[in-house]
N, C-alpha and C positions, 0 to 999 in steps of 0.2 A: 621151364627153368626156375630154380628157387633163388631168391636173392640172397646174397651174402649177409651174414649177421653184421649188424652195425658195430663199428669198433668203438670202445668205450670212449667218451670224449673227455679232454683233459681240460683242467681249470687253467686259467692264465698264470696262476700260482705255480701250478706243476710245470708249465711251460718255462716260466722264468728261472725256476730252480734248476732246470736241465739246460739252460742256455750255453753254459760252457761246453757241456757234452755235445751239442748241436754244432757249436763251432769247431770243436775237435773233429767230429765226423766229417765236417765239410773240408777241414784242413788235410785229412786223411785221404779223402777222395781226390782233392787236388794233387796230392803227392804221388797218387797212384795214375795220375795222367788223365783223369776222366774229363770228358768234355763238359761244357756248360749244359748242353742239351741232355746229357746223360745224369748231371748233378740234379738238374731241375725235376727229376722223376723221383727223387729220393724223399723219404719220411723227413730227414732233417731239414731239407729245404723248405718242405711245407710247413714245418713248425716254425722255422725262422721267418717265413713269410706271415704266418698267423701273429707272431709276436710283434713283426713291424706293422701290420694292418691294425692290431689293437692298441699299441703303443708306440706310434711313429716317433715321437720325440725321445723315446728311451732306446729303441732297438733300430738299428740300420736295415736298409733294404737288402735282401740276400744277395742281390747282383753286385751291390757295393762290396759286401764282404767277400764275395767269390773273387773280384778284382784285387781287393786288398791283400787277401791271403795267397792269391797266384803270384803277386809280386814277392810276397815274402818267401815263397817256396822257391822261386826261381834262383838257379845258382848265379853267383855274382860274376 
């Protein structure tokens, strides 16, 4: 079996620049009704986790964002 080629690594600056995009993707997944288990397998979740791990005082944990956005998307 041949190993898959390594994905190009992103810098923290690139991750920070795309933070709004990752949040938007998370919001769209929630609106589509995806479960937390399914959302955790996405690229946006992985990138949000990386940002939180590297800069925890600046970026929230993805689980917190999921809960916050879930409340925002729920009909009143």
